[in-house]
C-alpha positions as CSV (number, residue, x, y, z in Angstrom):
1,M,60.9,-11.5,-9.8
2,G,59.6,-10.7,-6.4
3,Q,58.9,-7.2,-7.6
4,T,57.1,-8.6,-10.4
5,A,54.9,-10.8,-8.2
6,R,54.2,-8.0,-6.0
7,N,52.9,-5.7,-9.1
8,R,50.8,-8.5,-10.3
9,D,49.0,-8.6,-6.9
10,I,48.1,-5.0,-6.6
11,R,46.9,-4.9,-10.2
12,T,44.8,-8.2,-9.0
13,S,43.5,-6.0,-5.7
14,R,42.9,-2.9,-7.9
15,R,40.8,-5.0,-10.3
16,S,38.7,-6.2,-7.6
17,R,38.0,-3.0,-5.6
18,P,35.1,-2.1,-7.8
19,G,33.4,-5.6,-7.2
20,A,34.0,-5.2,-3.7
21,V,32.4,-1.7,-3.6
22,A,29.2,-2.9,-5.7
23,L,28.7,-5.6,-3.1
24,A,29.4,-3.1,-0.2
25,C,26.7,-1.0,-1.7
26,G,24.3,-3.9,-2.3
27,L,24.7,-5.0,1.4
28,L,24.0,-1.4,2.8
29,V,20.7,-1.1,0.5
30,A,19.2,-3.7,2.9
31,G,20.1,-1.5,5.8
32,A,17.9,1.4,4.5
33,V,20.0,3.1,2.3
34,T,19.2,5.3,-0.7
35,G,22.1,4.6,-3.2
36,C,25.8,4.0,-2.2
37,G,26.2,6.5,0.5
38,A,24.9,7.6,4.1
39,P,22.2,5.2,5.8
40,L,18.6,7.0,5.2
41,S,18.5,7.5,9.0
42,A,21.6,9.9,9.0
43,A,20.0,11.7,6.2
44,T,19.1,15.4,7.2
45,T,15.8,16.7,7.6
46,T,14.9,20.4,6.9
47,L,11.7,22.8,7.3
48,H,10.1,24.9,4.5
49,G,6.6,26.2,3.5
50,L,6.3,27.4,7.3
51,T,3.3,28.8,9.0
52,D,2.6,29.2,12.6
53,A,5.1,26.5,13.8
54,S,7.7,26.0,16.2
55,V,10.6,23.2,17.1
56,V,10.7,21.6,20.0
57,H,14.1,20.4,21.3
58,A,15.1,17.0,22.9
59,D,16.4,19.0,25.8
60,G,13.0,20.8,25.6
61,V,14.3,23.9,24.3
62,V,11.5,25.6,22.3
63,V,12.6,27.7,18.8
64,A,10.8,29.2,16.0
65,A,10.3,27.2,12.9
66,I,12.4,29.0,10.1
67,E,12.9,28.3,6.2
68,G,15.4,25.7,5.6
69,L,16.2,24.8,9.4
70,R,17.8,21.4,10.0
71,L,16.0,19.1,12.4
72,H,17.8,17.1,15.0
73,R,17.5,13.9,16.0
74,G,14.4,14.1,18.4
75,D,13.3,17.2,17.3
76,V,9.2,17.8,17.3
77,V,7.7,20.1,14.9
78,R,4.8,21.7,15.9
79,T,1.9,23.7,14.3
80,G,-0.9,26.1,15.2
81,P,-4.3,26.5,14.7
82,Q,-3.5,27.9,11.1
83,G,-0.3,26.3,10.7
84,R,1.6,24.2,8.1
85,A,5.3,22.8,7.5
86,E,7.0,20.6,4.9
87,L,9.8,18.4,6.3
88,R,11.8,17.5,3.7
89,T,14.3,14.4,3.7
90,R,16.0,13.4,0.2
91,G,13.3,14.3,-2.3
92,R,10.6,13.0,0.3
93,V,8.4,15.5,1.9
94,V,5.8,15.3,4.7
95,Y,3.3,17.7,4.8
96,E,2.1,18.7,8.4
97,G,-1.3,20.1,8.7
98,S,-2.6,22.6,11.5
99,D,-2.9,21.8,15.2
100,A,-0.1,18.8,14.8
101,A,3.3,17.6,16.2
102,V,5.6,15.4,14.6
103,Q,8.7,13.8,16.1
104,M,11.6,13.0,13.8
105,L,13.6,10.1,15.2
106,D,16.2,10.4,12.4
107,G,15.9,10.5,8.8
108,A,14.3,7.0,8.3
109,R,11.7,7.6,11.1
110,A,9.1,9.5,12.4
111,D,6.4,9.5,15.2
112,L,2.8,11.6,14.4
113,R,2.1,12.7,18.0
114,H,-1.2,14.3,17.2
115,G,-3.1,15.7,14.1
116,A,-2.8,14.9,10.4
117,V,0.1,14.5,7.9
118,V,0.7,13.5,4.2
119,V,3.6,11.7,3.5
120,D,4.5,12.0,0.0
121,A,7.4,9.4,-1.0
122,Q,6.6,9.3,-4.4
123,H,10.0,10.8,-5.5
124,G,12.0,10.0,-2.5
125,P,12.9,7.1,0.1
126,G,9.8,6.4,2.0
127,P,9.7,6.7,5.8
128,T,8.6,4.5,8.6
129,M,6.2,6.5,10.9
130,S,4.7,5.5,14.1
131,V,1.3,6.4,14.8
132,A,-0.3,5.5,18.0
133,G,1.3,2.4,18.3
134,L,1.2,1.3,14.5
135,Q,4.3,1.2,12.5
136,V,3.3,2.9,9.0
137,A,5.7,1.9,6.0
138,A,5.3,4.1,3.4
139,G,7.6,2.7,0.8
140,S,9.1,4.7,-2.4
141,G,6.7,5.7,-4.6
142,S,4.1,5.7,-2.1
143,A,1.6,8.8,-0.6
144,V,-0.1,8.3,2.6
145,R,-2.5,10.1,4.7
146,A,-2.1,9.7,8.3
147,E,-4.4,11.1,11.0
148,R,-4.2,10.7,14.8
149,D,-7.0,11.8,16.8
150,V,-9.4,9.4,18.9
151,T,-9.0,6.8,16.1
152,V,-6.1,6.4,13.6
153,R,-7.2,7.1,9.6
154,L,-4.6,6.0,7.3
155,G,-5.1,6.3,3.4
156,A,-3.0,5.5,0.5
157,L,-3.4,8.5,-1.9
158,A,-0.7,6.7,-4.2
159,G,0.4,2.9,-4.0
160,S,0.2,0.8,-1.1
161,V,0.9,1.2,2.1
162,G,2.0,-1.2,5.1
163,V,0.7,-1.0,8.6
164,D,2.2,-3.7,11.4
165,S,0.5,-3.7,14.8
166,Q,2.1,-4.4,18.2
167,T,0.5,-7.6,18.2
168,G,2.1,-8.8,14.9
169,R,-0.7,-8.6,12.6
170,H,-0.1,-6.8,9.2
171,L,-2.6,-5.1,6.9
172,Q,-1.9,-3.8,3.4
173,I,-3.8,-0.5,2.6
174,T,-4.4,-0.8,-1.1
175,P,-4.3,2.3,-3.6
176,L,-7.1,4.7,-2.9
177,S,-8.2,2.8,0.1
178,Q,-8.2,3.5,3.7
179,A,-8.3,2.2,7.2
180,I,-10.2,3.4,10.7
181,V,-8.3,1.9,13.3
182,G,-9.2,1.8,17.1
183,G,-6.2,0.9,19.4
184,D,-4.1,-1.5,17.4
185,A,-7.2,-3.8,16.0
186,L,-6.3,-3.6,12.3
187,P,-9.3,-4.6,10.0
188,D,-8.7,-7.6,7.9
189,S,-8.4,-5.8,4.7
190,T,-9.6,-2.4,3.1
191,T,-11.6,-3.8,0.1
192,D,-14.8,-2.2,1.6
193,S,-12.9,1.1,2.7
194,P,-12.4,3.8,-0.1
195,L,-10.4,6.8,0.4
196,R,-12.3,9.7,1.6
197,L,-10.2,12.9,0.6
198,T,-10.1,16.3,2.6
199,D,-8.5,18.3,-0.5
200,D,-6.3,20.0,1.7
201,D,-2.8,21.0,1.5
202,G,-1.0,18.0,1.8
203,E,-3.1,16.1,-0.8
204,A,-3.3,19.0,-2.9
205,H,0.5,18.8,-3.3
206,A,1.0,15.0,-3.3
207,V,-1.7,14.0,-5.7
208,P,-2.9,17.3,-7.5
209,L,-4.7,15.3,-10.2
210,L,-6.9,13.5,-8.0
211,V,-7.6,16.5,-5.6
212,R,-8.5,18.6,-9.0
213,D,-11.0,15.9,-10.2
214,D,-12.9,15.7,-6.8
215,L,-12.8,19.4,-6.4
216,A,-14.5,19.7,-9.9
217,L,-17.0,16.5,-9.6
218,G,-17.8,17.9,-6.0
219,S,-18.8,21.4,-7.4
220,L,-20.9,19.6,-10.3
221,A,-22.8,17.9,-7.8
222,D,-23.3,20.9,-5.7
223,G,-24.7,22.5,-9.1
224,I,-27.0,19.5,-9.8
225,D,-28.0,19.6,-6.0
226,S,-28.9,23.4,-6.4
227,T,-30.9,24.0,-9.5
228,G,-33.8,21.9,-9.4
229,D,-34.5,18.1,-10.5
230,S,-34.3,18.5,-14.1
231,T,-31.3,17.1,-14.5
232,V,-31.7,14.2,-12.5
233,R,-34.9,13.4,-14.5
234,L,-33.2,13.7,-17.8
235,V,-30.4,11.4,-16.9
236,T,-32.3,9.0,-14.8
237,A,-35.4,8.7,-17.6
238,A,-33.2,6.4,-19.6
239,W,-32.0,4.2,-16.7
240,H,-35.4,3.5,-15.4
241,S,-34.9,-0.1,-15.1
242,G,-31.3,-0.3,-14.1
243,L,-31.0,2.4,-11.2
244,E,-29.8,0.9,-7.8
245,T,-32.0,1.8,-4.9
246,L,-30.6,4.5,-2.6
247,P,-31.4,5.6,0.7
248,G,-34.4,8.0,1.2
249,G,-33.2,11.8,1.1
250,V,-30.1,11.2,-0.5
251,A,-29.0,14.1,-2.9
252,R,-29.9,14.4,-6.4
253,S,-26.2,14.2,-7.7
254,E,-26.0,10.5,-5.9
255,Q,-28.4,9.7,-8.9
256,V,-27.0,11.5,-11.7
257,L,-23.1,11.3,-11.1
258,P,-22.6,7.5,-11.1
259,V,-24.5,7.1,-14.4
260,V,-22.4,9.6,-16.1
261,I,-19.2,8.7,-14.2
262,A,-19.9,4.9,-15.7
263,A,-20.5,6.0,-19.2
264,A,-17.0,8.1,-19.0
265,A,-15.1,4.9,-18.0
266,G,-16.4,2.9,-20.8
267,G,-16.2,-1.1,-21.0
268,D,-19.1,-2.5,-19.0
269,T,-20.9,0.6,-18.2
270,R,-23.5,-1.7,-16.2
271,A,-20.7,-3.1,-13.7
272,A,-19.2,0.7,-13.6
273,Y,-22.5,2.0,-12.6
274,A,-23.0,-0.6,-9.7
275,T,-19.3,0.0,-8.4
276,A,-19.9,3.8,-8.6
277,V,-22.8,3.5,-6.2
278,A,-21.3,0.9,-3.9
279,L,-18.2,3.4,-3.5
280,R,-20.3,6.4,-2.8
281,Q,-22.3,4.2,-0.2
282,H,-19.0,3.1,1.5
283,G,-17.8,6.7,1.7
284,A,-15.7,7.5,-1.2
285,S,-14.8,10.9,-2.6
286,W,-16.4,11.6,-6.1
287,G,-12.6,12.0,-7.4
288,V,-12.0,8.7,-6.0
289,V,-14.7,7.1,-7.7
290,A,-13.6,8.3,-10.8
291,H,-10.1,7.4,-10.4
292,R,-11.1,3.8,-9.0
293,L,-13.0,3.7,-12.3
294,H,-10.0,4.8,-14.4
295,T,-11.5,8.1,-15.5
296,N,-11.8,11.7,-14.9
297,A,-13.6,14.9,-14.7
298,A,-13.2,16.3,-17.8
299,A,-14.4,12.7,-19.7
300,V,-17.3,12.8,-17.1
301,L,-18.2,16.2,-18.3
302,A,-17.8,15.1,-21.8
303,A,-20.1,12.2,-21.1
304,L,-22.8,14.3,-19.6
305,S,-22.6,16.7,-22.8
306,V,-22.6,13.6,-25.0
307,F,-26.1,12.4,-22.9
308,E,-27.4,16.0,-23.4
309,K,-27.0,15.7,-27.3
310,G,-28.6,11.9,-27.3
311,A,-31.6,13.4,-25.2
312,A,-31.8,16.3,-27.7
313,T,-32.0,14.1,-30.7
314,G,-34.5,11.6,-29.2
315,Q,-31.7,8.6,-29.5
316,V,-31.8,7.9,-25.8
317,G,-35.2,6.5,-24.9
318,T,-34.4,2.8,-23.5
319,V,-31.6,1.7,-21.2
320,P,-29.8,-0.4,-23.8
321,A,-29.7,2.7,-25.7
322,A,-28.9,5.0,-23.4
323,L,-25.7,2.8,-22.5
324,D,-24.5,2.5,-25.9
325,F,-25.3,6.1,-26.7
326,L,-23.3,7.1,-23.5
327,S,-20.2,4.9,-24.1
328,G,-19.9,6.9,-27.4
329,S,-21.4,4.5,-29.7
330,G,-24.5,6.5,-30.2
331,S,-22.7,9.9,-31.1
332,G,-19.7,9.0,-33.4
333,S,-17.3,10.3,-30.5
334,G,-16.2,8.5,-27.5
335,T,-16.3,9.4,-24.0
336,R,-13.8,7.1,-22.1
337,G,-11.8,8.6,-19.7
338,T,-7.8,8.8,-20.1
339,G,-7.2,7.1,-16.9
340,T,-5.5,9.5,-15.0
341,G,-5.5,7.4,-11.6
342,N,-2.0,6.9,-9.8
343,G,-2.9,3.8,-8.6
344,S,-2.2,5.0,-5.8
345,G,-9.8,12.1,4.3
346,R,-12.5,17.2,4.5
347,H,-11.5,17.3,8.6
348,P,-8.8,15.2,10.1
349,G,-10.0,12.2,11.5
350,Q,-13.2,11.9,9.2
351,G,-14.1,8.5,8.3
352,P,-16.3,7.1,5.6
353,S,-20.0,7.1,6.1
354,S,-22.4,4.5,5.7
355,S,-24.2,6.4,3.0
356,P,-23.3,9.1,0.3
357,Q,-22.6,12.5,1.9
358,P,-22.6,15.3,-0.5
359,R,-20.0,17.8,0.2
360,P,-20.7,21.5,1.2
361,T,-21.0,23.8,-1.7
362,A,-17.3,24.9,-2.4
363,S,-16.8,28.7,-2.6
364,P,-16.4,30.5,-6.3
365,S,-13.4,30.2,-8.0
366,S,-11.3,33.3,-8.8
367,S,-10.4,32.3,-12.3
368,P,-13.7,32.3,-14.2
369,D,-11.6,32.3,-17.8
370,V,-11.0,28.8,-17.1
371,V,-14.7,27.9,-18.3
372,G,-14.4,26.1,-21.4
373,G,-17.0,24.6,-24.2
374,T,-17.7,21.4,-22.0
375,I,-18.5,23.5,-19.0
376,D,-21.3,25.6,-21.4
377,K,-22.8,22.3,-22.8
378,V,-23.1,21.3,-19.3
379,L,-24.7,24.3,-18.0
380,K,-27.6,23.6,-20.7
381,L,-28.9,20.6,-18.7
382,L,-29.6,23.0,-15.8
383,P,-33.1,24.6,-15.3
384,T,-33.4,28.1,-14.8
385,P,-32.4,30.3,-12.9
386,L,-29.0,29.2,-13.4
387,P,-26.3,29.1,-10.8
388,T,-23.5,31.4,-11.5
389,V,-21.0,29.8,-13.8
390,T,-18.1,29.6,-10.9
391,S,-20.4,27.7,-8.9
392,L,-19.9,24.5,-11.1
393,L,-16.3,24.8,-11.3
394,P,-13.5,23.5,-9.1
395,V,-12.2,25.9,-6.7
396,Q,-8.5,26.8,-6.0
397,V,-7.2,24.6,-2.9
398,P,-7.8,26.7,0.5
399,S,-4.3,28.1,1.4
400,L,-2.4,27.4,-1.7
401,P,-2.1,30.3,-3.9
402,S,0.7,28.9,-5.7
403,L,-0.6,25.6,-6.5
404,P,-3.2,26.1,-9.2
405,V,-6.2,23.8,-9.5
406,A,-7.0,24.2,-13.4
407,G,-10.6,24.4,-14.8
408,V,-12.1,21.1,-16.4
409,T,-11.4,20.9,-20.0
410,P,-11.7,17.7,-22.4
411,A,-8.0,17.7,-22.4
412,P,-6.5,18.6,-18.9
413,A,-2.6,19.8,-18.9
414,P,-0.8,18.1,-16.0
415,L,-0.5,20.5,-12.8
416,L,2.9,21.5,-11.9
417,K,3.9,19.9,-8.3
418,H,5.8,22.0,-6.2
């Protein structure tokens, strides 16, 4: 009788064990754990993709950074003038740029001593990073750019990012926005601070579609600016009563691209045009403008091609007709973008400008075979002498031969992310 009761107690204990384990897992999640296992703080961080980098241990010993090296708590990873490094932790990657120093306090916490990094937590657990006294929380599913120099610049490449100051203030950086911080004086919001991309190594790995579109639209802007005013006259003629007044000396592309991006976005094209102009005036990169309006470079080129057809056939003569035609109703084929924005700064520390600043002309692409029919149609808008075809194409990302930046076509294929 006593043995039977004892066996019943054992069976009851065994049945309750899964529930107890599940409860323990749930409690551990609150303690910064990914899954039911070791806490994130105990996770191992390893080094990859190294160039001109070294590691300084907590005891001051300096060693060369080698592929696959496991970091210890308190290790500082330093990069030289041409250096780079990737710090990988459970699917999360911290891309460290040149002339930077990052200290890994543990698997869940890091400190940006100086320089710039991109934290890609879109496929792994997000860390908390200290940047000049600010606590930056890049949650899972987000990607953040952090730069520490005279001032601090924080940008949300994907998702939103939380920032807390030592005085207890909190700022939520909204997707594709940024914050420029001096000391710990956080701004009230980032509503009027759109992101300005650098299109560098880290950004190209973390958000390849956004960078590819930014390079493509930047190259298109350069082509428009370097080939006379025929294109701007053609496009703006139909918008003569609806164009925003821009500051003197602004490049021709600043008149043309907001119109065409608005057309590619579809919907309320007047409102989209006003938004595009405002974003550029607040320093947004062209790719950010397009993604904020839920369109992409391919759709913008297609819209420009449709506009060319409308002008050639005389169907674009008034502002309402131009709006209707550019949005697709006048051509029989729509130009609305596919919306590659993921909801989610050229030199470190560079903030938004008070007026649009076209980027310098990019170097020619080494892949001339990516020229598609859409590019050919765009070239017809430009007066002679024409620039080389590659001068209107997106360029490959510097120092990333393994990360191709595809040519812009009406249906771009997704890029593989390393």
